[in-house]
PANU-745652 format. One record per residue: residue in three letters; z, x, y of N, C-alpha, C in turn. Coordinates in steps of 0.2 Angstrom, whole numbers, plus 5000, padded with zeros to 4 digits. Layout:
BEGIN
ALAZXYZXYZXY ...
//
This chain:
BEGIN
MET512348435058512448505059512648515066 LYS513148555067513448575074513148625077 GLY512548615079512048665082512348715087 PRO512648685093512848725098513448765096 ALA513948745092514448785090514248845085 ILE513748825081513548875077513148935081 THR512748905085512348955090512848995094 GLY513348965096513849005100514149065096 LEU514349045090514649085085514149145083 ALA513549125082513049175081512949225087 LEU512949205093512949245098513549295099 LEU514149265097514749315097514649365092 ILE514449345086514449395080513849445082 GLY513349415085512749465086512949515091 SER513349495096513549545101513849605098 MET514249595092514549645089514149685084 GLY513749645080513349685075512649685075 LEU512249655079511549655079511349675086 TYR511049735087510949765093510249785095 ALA509749765090509049795091508549735094 GLN508849685098508449635100507849655104 GLN507949705109507449715114506849755111 ASN507049795106506449835104506549845096 PRO506549795092506649795085506249845081 GLN505649855084505149895080505449975080 ALA505849995084506150055084506550075078 GLU506750025075507150025069506850025062 LEU506150025062505750025056505850095052 ASP506050085046506150135041505650125035 ILE505050155036504550135031504750155024 GLU505050215023505250245017505750195013 ALA506250175017506750125014506450065012 PHE505950035016505649975015505249975008 ILE504850035007504450045001504950054995 GLU505450094996505850114990506150054987 GLU506350004992506649944989506249904985 ARG505549904986505149864983504749894977 PHE504749954976504449984971504950004965 ALA504749984959505150004954505150084953 PHE504550104951504450174951503750194954 GLN503650254956503050274959502550294954 GLU501850274955501350284951500750314955 GLU500350354951499850384955499250344957 ASP499150284954498650234956498750194962 ILE499350194965499550154970499350194977 PRO498950154981498650184987499150184993 TYR499650234992500150234997499950235004 GLU499450275006499150275013498950215015 ASP498650175011498450105013499050055014 LEU499550065009500150025010500450045016 TYR500550105018500950115024500550085030 GLU499850095030499450065036499549995036 SER499549965031499649885031500349865033 LEU500849905032501449895035501449895042 LEU501149955045501049965052500749905055 GLN500249875052499949815055500449755056 HIS500849745051501349695052501849715058 TYR501949785058502449805063502149805070 PHE501549815071501149815078500949745080 GLN500949695075500749625076501349585074 PRO501949595077502549555075502449485075 LEU502749445070502749375069503149345074 ASP502949295078503249255082503649195079 LEU504349205078504749155075504749085078 GLN504549075084504449015087503948975083 GLU503349005081502848975078502748985071 ALA503049025068502949055061502948995056 THR502548995051502548945046502848975040 SER502948935035503248965029502849015025 THR502149005026501649055023501749115027 ASP501749115034501849175038502449215036 LEU503049175035503649215033503649245026 GLN503249215022503249235015502849305015 SER502349305019501849365020502249435021 LEU502849425024503249485025503649515019 TYR503649475013503949495007504649515008 LEU505049475012505749495013506149435012 LEU505949375012506349315012506249275005 SER506749245002506649204996506449134999 PRO506249094994506049024996506648984999 LYS507249004996507748964999507948985006 GLN507849055008507949075015507449045019 ILE506749045017506249015021506348945022 GLU506548905017506748835018507248825023 SER507748865023508348865028508148875035 PHE507648925036507448945042507048885045 ILE506548855041506148795044506548735045 HIS507048725041507548665042507948675049 TYR508148735050508648755055508148745062 ARG507548775062507148765068506948695069 ASP506848655064506648585065507148545068 GLN507848565066508348525068508548545075 LEU508548615077508848635083508248655088 GLY507648655086507148675091507048755092 LYS506748775097506548845098507248885098 PHE507148945096507648995096507849025103 VAL508449035105508649065111508549135111 SER508749175105508649245105508749265097 LEU508549325096508549345089509349345086 TYR509849345091510449345088510649275084 GLU510249225086510349165083510149165076 LEU509849215073509649215066510249215062 GLN510749235064511349245060511649175058 ALA511449125062511749055061511349025056 ILE510849045053510449015048510749015041 PRO510848965038511148965031510749015026 ASP511149045022510849085017510549155020 TRP510549165026510349225029510949275030 SER510849335027511349385028511149435034 LEU511649475036511549525041511049575038 ALA511049595032510549645029509849615029 THR509849545028509149515028508849515035 ILE509249505040509049505047508849575049 GLN509249625047509049695049508449715046 ASN508249695040507649715037507049675040 LEU507149615043506649575046506449595053 LEU506949625057506849635064506249675066 PRO506049725062505449765064504849725064 PHE504849665061504249635060504149565063 VAL504649545068504649485071504849485078 VAL504749435082504949435089505049365091 ILE505349355096505449285099505049275105 ASN504549235105504149215111503649285112 SER503149285109502649345109502149335115 SER502349305121501849305126501749375129 ASN501149375132500949445135501049435142 PRO501449475145501549465153500949485157 ASN500449525154499849545157499249505155 GLN499349445152498849405150498349385156 SER498649375162498149355167497749405170 PHE497849475168497449525171496749525167 PRO496249555170495549565167495649605161 GLY495149605157495149645150495349715151 PHE495049755155495149825156495849835159 GLN496049795163496749805166497249795160 ARG497149745156497649725151497649785146 MET497049815145497049875140497449935143 ALA497449945150497749995153498549985153 LYS498749925152499449905152499749885146 ALA499349905140499549885134500249915132 GLU500649865128501349895127501349945121 ASN500849945117500749995111500150035113 ALA500250085116499750135118499950205117 TYR499550245113499850305111499250355109 LEU499350415109498850465106499350505101 LEU499050515095499450555090499050605087 LEU499350665087498950725084499450755078 ARG499150775072499550795067499150855064 HIS499550905062499250965058499650975052 GLN499350985046499651005040499351065037 LYS499751105033499451165030499851185024 VAL499551205019499951235013499751315014 TRP500351355015500251425017500051475012 GLN500151455005499951495000499151485000 THR498751534998498051534997497851504991 ARG497551444991497251414985496651454983 LYS496451444977495851484974495251464978 GLY495151404980494651384984494551414991 PHE495051444993494951485000494951564999 SER494951584992494851654991494151674991 ILE494051744991493451774991493051754984 PRO492451734985492151704979491951764974 ASP491951754967491751804962490951794962 THR490651854959489951854957489851844950 LEU489451784949489351764942488851814938 ASN488751804932488251844928487551834931 ASN487351774933486651774936486651794943 GLY487151824946487151854953487351804958 ASP487451734956487651684961488351694962 LEU488651674968489351674970489651604967 SER490251614965490651564962490851514968 ASN490951454966491051394970491751404974 ARG491651394981492251394985492251344990 TYR492851324993492851284999492451315005 LEU492151265009491751285014492151285021 GLY492751255021493151255027493751285027 ASP494151275032494851315032495351265029 PRO495951295028496551255024496951215029 ASN496651195035497051155039496851085038 ASN497351035038497250965038497350945045 LEU496850905048496950885055496850815055 TYR497250775059497250705060497450685067 LEU496950635070497050615076497050545076 ARG497450505080497450435081497550415088 PHE497150375091497150345097497250265096 ARG497750235100497850165099498050135105 LEU497650075107497850025112497949965109 GLN498549935110498649865106499149825110 GLN499049765111499449715113499549655108 ALA500149645106500149595101499849525103 ALA499549495098499249425099498649425104 ASP498449485106497949485112497349535110 PHE497449595109496849635107497149705103 SER496649735100496849805097496249845097 LEU496349905099495749955100496050025097 GLY495650055092495950115089495350155086 ILE495550225086495050275083495550315079 THR495250335073495650375068495150425066 LEU495350495066494950545064495350595059 ASP494950615054495350655049494950705046 LYS495150765045494850825042495350855037 ASP495150845030495550875025495550945024 ALA496050975021496051045020495451065015 GLY495051115017494451135014493851115017 GLU493851055021493251035024493051075030 ALA492451085031492251125037492151075043 PHE492451105049492351065055491751085058 THR491151045057490551065059490151005061 TRP489551015065489150965067488450975063 ASP488350935058487750945054487450875052 PRO487050845056486750775054486450775048 GLN486150835045485750825039486250815033 THR486850835033487350815028487850765030 LYS487650735036488050675039488850695040 ARG488850755043489550785045489550795052 TYR490050765056490050765063490750785065 GLY490850845065491550865067492050845062 PHE492450805064492950775059492550745053 ASN492850755047492450725041492450655041 PHE492950625043493050545043493250515050 LEU492850465051493050425057493050355056 SER493650325058493750255058493850225065 PHE493550165066493650135073493650065072 HIS493950035077493949955077494149935084 TYR493949875085494049835091494149765089 ALA494749735091494949665088495249625094 LEU495049565094495249515099495649455095 TYR496149435098496549385095496649315099 ASN496649265096496849195100496549185106 LYS495849185106495449165112495149095111 GLY495649045112495448975111495348965103 ARG494848935101494748915094494548985090 LEU494349035094494249095090494849135089 LYS495049135083495749155081495749235080 MET495149265079495149335078494349355078 LEU494249405081493549445081493649515080 SER493349545075493449615073492749645073 LEU492749705077492149745076492349815074 GLY491949845070492149915067492349905060 ASP492949935058493249935052493749885051 TYR493749855045494249795045494349785037 GLN494849745035495049725029495149645029 LEU495149615023495249545022495749535017 GLN496149485018496549465012496649385012 TYR496349355007496449285007496549264999 GLY496949204998497149184992497549234988 GLN497449244982497849284978497549354976 GLY497049374980496749434979496149444974 LEU495949394972495349394967494749414970 VAL494649394976493949414980494149464986 PHE494549434990494849474996495549494995 GLY495649554993496349574991496549644995 SER496249655000496449725004497149715007 GLY497449765009498049765013498649775008 PHE499249755011499849765009500049715003 SER500149744997500349704991500649744986 VAL501249724984501749764980501649754973 GLY501649694971501649674964502349694960 LYS502349724954502949734950503349784954 GLY503949774955504449824958505149794957 ALA505549834961506249814960506449744964 GLU505949734969505949664972505549614967 THR505949574963505649544958505349474960 ILE505449444966505349374968504749374973 THR504949404979504549394985503849424985 THR503749474980503149514981502649494976 VAL502749444971502349424966501749384969 LYS501849354975501349314978500949354983 ARG500249344983499849374989499849324994 SER499749345000499749305006499149305010 SER498849255012498249255016498349275023 THR498349345024498449375031497849375035 GLY497249355032496649355035496349425037 VAL496049425043495649485045496149535048 ARG496149595046496549645049496149715051 PRO496249745056495949805058496149855052 TYR495649905051495749955046495950025050 THR496450055048496650115052496850175047 SER496750165041496950215036496450265036 VAL496550325032496050375031495750375024 LEU495950325020495650325014494850295015 GLU494450335012493750325013493350275009 ALA493750225006493450165002493950115003 GLY493750055001494149995001494249955008 TYR493749965012493749925018492949905020 PHE492949865025492249845027492149875034 ARG491449885036491249905042490749865045 GLY490849835050490349785053490749735058 ILE490649675057490949615061491249565057 ALA491849535059492149475056492449435061 ALA492449375060492649325065493049265061 SER493549245064493949185061493949125067 TYR493749065065493649015070494048955067 SER494448925072494848865070494548795072 LEU494548745068494448685070494948635067 GLY495448625071496048585069496348615063 ARG496448575058496748605051496248645047 MET495648655049495148695046495048755049 GLU494948815045494848875048494348915044 GLY493848945047493348985043493249055046 THR493149095041493049165043492349185040 LEU491949225044491349255042491349325043 MET491049365038491049435039490449465036 LEU490249515040489649555038489849635038 SER489549665033489749735033489149775030 ASN489049835033488549885031488849955032 LYS488949985027489250055027488950105022 ALA489050165023488850215018489350225013 ARG489150245007489650255002489450324998 ASP489950364997489850424993489750404986 ALA489250444983489050424976488650474973 ASN488650474966488250524962487550494961 LEU487150524964486450504964486050534959 GLN485650494955485250524949484550504950 PHE484050544948483350534948483050524942 ILE482550484941482150474935481450484936 LEU481050524932480350524933480050484927 ASP479550444929479150404924478550434922 SER478150404918477550444915477050454920 MET477050424926476650444932476950484937 ASP477450524935477850564939478050534946 ASN478150464945478450434951479250434950 ALA479550454955480350464955480650404957 SER481150384954481650324956482350354955 SER482750314959483450344959483950284957 TYR484550304955485050254953485750294954 LEU486250254955486950284956487350284949 SER487550344947487950344941488650324942 SER488950334948489550314950489650314957 LEU490150284960490350284967490950334967 VAL490950374972491550424973492050404978 LEU492650394976493150374980493650424983 SER493550484982494050534984494050544991 GLY493450544994493350555001493350625003 LEU493350674998493350745000492650775000 HIS492550815005491850855006492050925007 ARG492250965002492451035003491951085001 THR491651064995491151114992490451084993 GLU489951124991489251104991489151044987 ASN489451044981489350984977489650924979 GLU490250924983490550864986490150844992 ILE489850884995489450865001488850834999 GLN488550854993487950824991488050744989 LYS488650724988488850654986488950614992 LYS489050644998489250615004488650565006 ALA488850495007488450445010487750445007 GLN487750445000487150444996486850374995 ALA487350324996487150254995487350215001 ARG487050155002487350105007487550045003 GLU488050015006488349955003488349895008 GLN488049835007488049785011488449725009 ASN488849695013489349645011489249585015 LEU489149525013489149465016489749415013 GLY490249395017490749355014490949295019 LEU491249245015491449185019492149165016 ASN492549135020493149105018493249045022 LEU493348985019493548925022494248895019 ASN494648875024495248845021495548795025 TYR495948745022496248685025496948685024 GLN497348675030498048665029498248605032 ASN498748565028498948505030499348505036 THR499548445039499848435045500548465045 SER500948465039501548485039501548565037 LYS500948595036500948665034501248685028 THR501248635023501548645016501048655011 PHE500448635012499848645007499248675011 ARG498948725007498348755009497848765003 ILE497248745005496748755000496148795003 GLY495848834999495348875002494848894997 THR494248924999493748954995493549014998 ASN493349064994493149134996492449144992 ALA492049184996491349204993491149264996 LEU490949314991490749384994490149404990 TYR489649424993489049454990489049524992 THR488949574987488849644988488249674985 GLY487849704989487249734987487249814989 TYR486949854984486849924985486149944986 SER486050004989485350024991485050044985 GLN485350064980485150084973485550054968 PRO485250034962485650004957486150054954 LEU486750024952487350064949487350054942 TYR487250114938487250114931487750174929 PRO488350154928488850204926488650234919 THR488850294918488750334912489050294906 GLU488650274901488950234896489450264892 ARG490050234891490550254886490750194882 VAL491150214876491250164872491650104875 TYR492050124880492550074883492250034889 ASN491750054892491550024898490849984897 GLN490749954892490149914890490049854895 PHE490649834897490649764901490749784909 GLU490749844911490849854918490149834921 PHE490249834928489649804932489149854932 ARG488549834931487849864931487349824935 GLY487049854939486549824943486549844950 LYS486149804954486049814962486449774966 SER486649714963487049664968487549624963 ASN488049604967488649564963488849514968 SER489049454966489349404970489949374966 VAL490449354970491049324967491349274971 HIS491549214968491749154972492349134969 SER492849104973493449084971493649024975 LEU494148984971494548934974495248944974 TYR495648934979496348954979496748894982 PHE497448894981497848854984498548884985 THR498948854989499648864990500048804991 TYR500648794989500948724990501748744990 ASN502048724996502748734997503148664996 TYR503548654991503948594991504648614991 ARG505048604996505748624997505748704996 ASN506148714990506348784989505848814984 HIS505248784983504848804978504148824981 TYR503848874979503148894981502648894975 PHE502148864975501648864970501048894972 PHE500648934968500048964971499648984965 GLY498948994967498449004961497849014964 GLU497349054960496649064962496249074956 THR495649044956495249054950494549074953 ALA494249124950493649154952493149164947 ILE492449174949491949184944491449234948 SER491249284944490749334947490049324944 LYS489649364946488949354945488749354937 SER489149394934489049404927489349344923 GLY489649304926489949244922490649254920 GLY490949314921491649334920492049294925 LYS492649274922493149234926493749274927 GLY494149254933494749284934495249224936 HIS495849224933496249164935496949194936 VAL497349174941498049194942498349134945 ALA498949114943499349064945500149074944 GLY500549044948501249064948501649024952 LEU502349034952502749004957503349054959 MET503649044964504249074967504749014968 SER505349014966505848964966506548984967 SER506848954972507548964973507948904969 LEU508248924963508548874959509148844963 ASN509548894966510048874970510148934975 SER510748934979510848984984510949054981 LYS511049054974511249124971510649144966 VAL510249104964509749124959509049104961 ASP508649154961507849144962507549164956 PHE506949134955506549144949505849144951 SER505449184948504649194949504349194942 MET503749174942503249174936502549184938 VAL502249224935501449234936501149244930 TRP500649194929500149204923499449224926 ARG499149264922498449294924498049304918 LYS497349294919496849304914496249324917 TYR496049394916495449424919494949444913 ASP494349414913493949424908493649504908 ARG493449524903493249594902492549604907 ASN492249554908491649564912491749524919 PHE492349524921492449494928492449554933 HIS491949544938491849604943492049584950 THR492549614953492649604960492849674963 PHE492449694968492549754971493049764976 TYR493249714979493749714984494349664982 GLY494449654976495049614973495649664972 ASN496249634973496849664972497349614970 ALA497249584964497649534962498249564958 PHE498749524956499349544952499049564945 SER499249624943498949644937499349704935 GLU499249724928499549784925499149844927 GLY498449834926498049884928497949894935 SER497549944937497349954944496849904947 ARG496449864943496049814944496149754940 PRO495949694943495949634939495349624934 ILE495449654929494849654924495149664917 ASN494949634912495149644905495849644904 GLU496149584906496949584905497149504905 GLU497649494902497949424902498749434900 ARG499049374901499749364899500249344905 LEU500949354904501449324908501949374911 TYR502149354917502649394921503249344922 LEU503849364921504449324923504949374927 GLY505149344933505649384937506249344939 ILE506849374940507449334942507849384946 TYR508149344951508649384956509249344956 PHE509849374955510449344955510949374960 LYS511249334965511649364970512349324970 PRO512849334966513449294965513849294972 ASN513849354975514149364981513849414986 ARG514149434991513849474996513849544993 LYS514249564989514349634986513849654981 PHE513749604976513349614970512649584970 SER512149614967511549574966511249604960 TRP510849564956510549594950509849564950 SER509349604949508649584948508349614942 ALA507849574939507549594933506849564932 TYR506449594928505849554926505649584919 TYR505249534916504949554910504149534910 ASP503749584908503049574909502749584902 TYR502349534899502049544893501249544894 PHE500949594892500149594894499749614888 SER499149594888498649614883498049634886 PHE497649674883496949694885496549684879 PRO496149624880495649604875495149654873 TRP494949694877494449744876494649814877 MET494249864875494449934876494549954883 ARG494950004884495050034890495050114890 PHE495050144896495050214896495550244892 ARG495450284887495950314882496250264878 VAL495950204877496250154873495650124870 TYR495350144864494750124861494850064856 ALA495250024858495349964854495749914858 PRO495649844857496149794860496849814859 SER497249804864497949824864498449774867 VAL499049784866499549744870500149794872 GLY500549764876501049804879501549764882 HIS502149784884502649754888502949804893 GLU503349774898503649814903504249764905 TRP504849794906505449764909505849814913 LEU506149784918506549814923507249774924 SER507749814925508449784927508749824932 LYS508949794938509249834943509849804945 LEU510449834945511049814947511249844954 LYS511449814959511549834966512249814968 PHE512649864971513349854973513349874980 ARG513549834985513649854992514349824994 PRO514849864993515549844994515649835002 ASN515349875006515349875013514749895016 LYS514749895023514149915027513949985026 GLN514450025024514350105024514050125017 LEU514250085012514050115005513650065001 THR513150094998512650054994512550094987 MET512550064982512450094975512050054971 PHE511550084967511250044962511050084956 PHE510950044950510750074944510150034942 GLN509650074940509050044938508750074931 PHE508550024927508250044921507550014920 ARG507050044918506450024917506150044910 GLU505850004906505450024900504749994900 GLU504350034898503650014897503350044890 THR503049994887502650014880501949994881 LYS501550044880500850034880500450074874 SER499850054872499550094867499050144870 ARG498850194867498350244869498050274862 ASN497550304863497250344857497650394854 LEU497650404848497950464845497550524847 LEU497850584847497550644849496950654844 SER496450694846495850694843495950724836 GLU496450774835496550804828496850754824 ASP497150694826497450654822496950594820 GLN496350584823495950534822495450544816 PRO495450494812494950494807494250494810 SER493750524806493050524809492750454810 SER492950404806492550344806492850294811 GLN493450304814493650254818494150284823 TYR494350244828494850264833495550224831 LEU496050264831496750234830497150244836 LEU497550194837498050184843498750194840 ALA499150224845499850224844500250204850 GLN500850174849501250144855501550204858 GLY501550204865501950254869502450214872 LYS503050244872503650204875503950254881 ARG503950224887504150264893504750234895 GLN505350264897505950244899506150284906 ASN506350244911506550284917507250254919 ILE507650294921508350274924508450304930 VAL508750274935508850294942509650274943 TRP509950324946510650304949510550324956 SER510850284961510750304968511350284972 LEU511550324976512150314980511950324988 ASN512050284992511850284999512450275003 TYR512650325007513350325011513150335019 LEU513350285023513350295030513950305033 PRO514250365035514850375038514950335045 ASP514350335048514250305055513550285056 ARG513350255062512750235063512250295064 LYS512450355064511950405066511850455060 TRP512250445055512150495049512150455042 GLN511750485038511650455031511650505026 LEU511950495020511950535014511750495008 LYS511250525005510950494999510950534993 THR511250514987511250554981510850514976 ARG510350544973509950514968509850554962 VAL509950514956509850554949509350514945 GLN508850544943508350514939508250544932 GLN508150504927508050524920507450484917 SER507050524913506450484910506450514903 PHE506150464898506050484891505350454890 TYR504950494886504350464883504250484876 LYS504050434872504050434865503350414862 PHE503050464859502350444856502250484850 THR502050444844501950474838502550504835 GLY503150484836503750514834504050564838 LYS503650594843503850644847504150624853 LYS504750644855505150624861505250674866 THR505050664872505150714877505550684883 LYS505750724888506250694893506150734899 GLY506350704905506350734911506950714915 PHE507150754920507750744924507650774931 LEU507950734936507950754943508550734946 ILE508850774951509450764955509250784962 ALA509450744967509250754974509850734978 GLN509950774983510450754988510050764995 SER510150714999509750715006510250695011 LEU510150715017510550705023510150695029 SER510250645033509850625039510350605044 GLY510150615051510650595056510250615063 GLU510650605068510350615075510950635079 ALA510750675084511150705089510750705096 GLY510950665100510650665107509850645106 ALA509450685108508750675108508450705101 TRP508850735097508650755091508750715085 ARG508350715080508450675074508250725068 PHE508650725063508550775057508550745051 SER508250775046508250745039508150805034 GLY508450805029508350865024508550845017 SER508250875012508450855005508350925001 LEU508750924995508750974990508750934984 ALA508250954979508150924973508050974967 LEU508350964962508251004956507850964951 PHE507350984947507050944942506850994936 ASP506850954930506750994924506450944919 THR505750954917505450904913505150944907 ASP505050904902504650934896503950944897 ASP503650894900502950884901502750844907 TYR502050834907501850794913501950714912 GLU502050694906502250624905502850604908 ASN503350654909503950644912504050664919 ARG503450674923503450694930503950644934 GLN504250674939504750634943504450634950 TYR504450564952504250554959504850544963 LEU504850574970505350574974505150554981 TYR505450504984505350484991505650544996 GLU505250555001505450605006505350575013 LYS505750585018505550575024505050615027 ASN504650595031504050635034504050615041 VAL503550645045503450635052503250555052 LEU503250535058503150465059502450445057 TRP502450385053501850355050501450405045 ALA501850445042501550485037501950475031 PHE501750485025502150475019502150535015 SER502650545011502750595006503150575000 ILE502750564994503050544988502750594983 PRO502950654983502750704978502950694971 ASN502650714966502850714959502950784957 PHE503450794952503650864950503650864942 TYR503450914939503550924932503650994931 ASP503851014925504151084923504851094926 GLN505051154928505651164931505651194938 GLY506051174942506051204949506551174954 LEU506451194960506851174966506351144971 ARG506551084974506151064980506651054986 THR506451074991506851064997506351045003 TYR506551015008506251005014506750995020 LEU506451005026506850995032506350965037 LEU506650915041506250875046506650865052 ALA506250885058506650875064506150845069 GLN506450795073506150755078506450765085 TYR506050785090506350785097506050745102 LYS506350705105506050665110506150695117 ILE505550725119505650765126505750725132 ASN505350665132505450615137505250555134 PRO505250495138505150435135504350425133 ARG503950475135503250465133503050515127 LEU503450575127503150635123503750645117 THR503550645111503950655105503550705101 ILE503950755098503650805093504050805087 TRP503750815081504050825075503850895072 GLY504250915067504150975063504450965056 ARG504050985051504250975044504051035040 TRP504551065036504451115032504651095025 ALA504251105020504451085013504251145008 LYS504651155003504551214999504651194992 THR504251204987504351194980504351264976 SER504851274972504851334969504951324961 TYR504551354957504551334950504851404946 THR505251384941505551444937505151464931 ASN504651424929504351434923503551434924 ARG503351454930502651454931502451514934 GLU501751534932501451594936500951574941 HIS500751504940500251484945500451404946 ILE500151374951500251304953499551274954 GLY499451214950498851184951498351214946 SER497751194947497151214943496551214947 GLY495951244944495351244947495351274954 LEU495051244959495051274966495651264969 GLN496051214967496751204970497251254967 GLU497151294963497651344960497951384965 ILE498551394965498951444969499251494964 PRO499151554965499451614962500251614963 GLY500651624958501351624960501651564958 ASN502351564960502751504958503051464964 LYS502751474970503051444976502451414980 MET502651354983502151324988502551304994 VAL502351325000502651305006502151265010 GLU502351205013501851165017502251145023 THR501851145029502151125035501751065038 THR502151035042501750975046502050975053 PHE501650975058501750965065501450905068 GLN501850875072501550805075501750805082 LEU501250775086501450755093501250685094 ARG501650645098501450585100501550575107 TYR501050555111501150535118501050465119 GLN501550425122501450355123501350345130 PHE500850305131500650285138501050225140 ASN501150205146501450145149502250145147 ARG502550205147503250205146503550235152 
//
């Protein structure tokens, strides 16, 4: 290989086309990153956690001088062939001179590099490493304070004057104001330390100091302090954190996409280890201490967690009038707006003790590891018995153990994990990602999760929201014949051996997606995407015979046409048309949405706006739409019925340290007299929401 000549050519090309070397993180577009990887949006995807996990990658960029193939795969951006080309190039030519040199790597396009830039660096040394700890914190590269306010301006029923009931009591209402407040403080130096505090108050929650109900000003507080790379101590985390090891059967917190328009790189989970938790979701994380220690090719992680959990607490009186309690359910919403919701706050305690041990060979192509997690509750958990949940977890403690591996052979990645829980239920997942040649990539994932497999922090590849009561096979393909065209597709056949919610019999289903993308030049990108899903569900109650439950197949089809045009580097036009169809018991309904957005910048200002029209027959055809929001916030609303959606977003950088955002969004319906239901109901057919945000960056 003619290394110097190629490198010189890369530097020449880079000086013309690649200009984000000094501060690549500034170019991160989270909305574009997520939109590329999700086929269609669903309500059970934790977008808040997904965004926060992306920010962890962003604030702890990967050093390309030391990155392994596993590290590169964890970014979900590179095919096996591209990773193999990177490793081979670095082995042949040694350390990189600059990020411009990435263009010399075979099989790497400019678009690939631009997507990668926000998450990688060259030589991640800390210039302040020699300073004492507190001085290093004071000089941290990523140090900021962020304040955010959100509000819906129409009065929801929960904020109205309560009614007097027949018994003389007042009807239920929210105890707090309609303002949503968010505060985040962060000090972080990549590969050195991270310190952060996140505070959040949802609309309807009272800003009060009441130890009796465990409310202390802001309703939710998250905090962490983490140290990195202190000799053999690879990571020490105090406060809130998440773990991700293996394929997510035991430790599966953090960023994982699964099935989406990206059909290859996202099917495998990556062992990203311990990461600070910075989201405002009030479940799905640990609170305590975790540490990772390295001994040559062996690495071990030990974690301890003890935290309060919201729960429905029930009491039982025995024949001697002795009271005992149990938990009928754990509450995941994190909302404490009414007396009833406040009564569920911190009613249980959850203790976790976990361990990970893994070994990596000298060439870093093979890794094998084991996970173990014990979870105990202060009271036993006995969910209300239903016909479909007979094999759900019941008891006071659970344990789950697993063995996992990954193996990289040239352009092929093999991975798998098998686990068993205290109940005896087992979970298995295995698969491969393969670059068959420079134009074709292939992926396959097989999984089998028993109906009594219990894992509380698992997030493995699955059709359902949890790895339980499911089996079958996923196949994915990506074909790129040239730089202008690409085609991706997947087919997933799944079965549920036991009953599920709203499906009172064993069932099967399938899902497939096809996406054709055309990019004739740097300014224009177009794609067409079709997805079909077939699943069973119970017949409506009036159609059910009294002696048994009958199922029927529901077929959902979604179509997307998208056109993205960049007349120059500062402006962008995006047109999106969506259609959906849903067929169940011979009845077919449909939905439609068309949206036009414009974004750009002028001097210290940045703007974005969108106008969308939607018309759907029912909730089954609800339309999801990506919208730009203030920095590190997300907006993926869904719409049904008929109406108009518009938003305007402005950002102004007052000086290098201070930036402000303002966002206005309005939804107007043409066939409604109210919006929402229950205490969330809004009289009328319009809803207006505003968001204001301020960020002050230190050390700028």
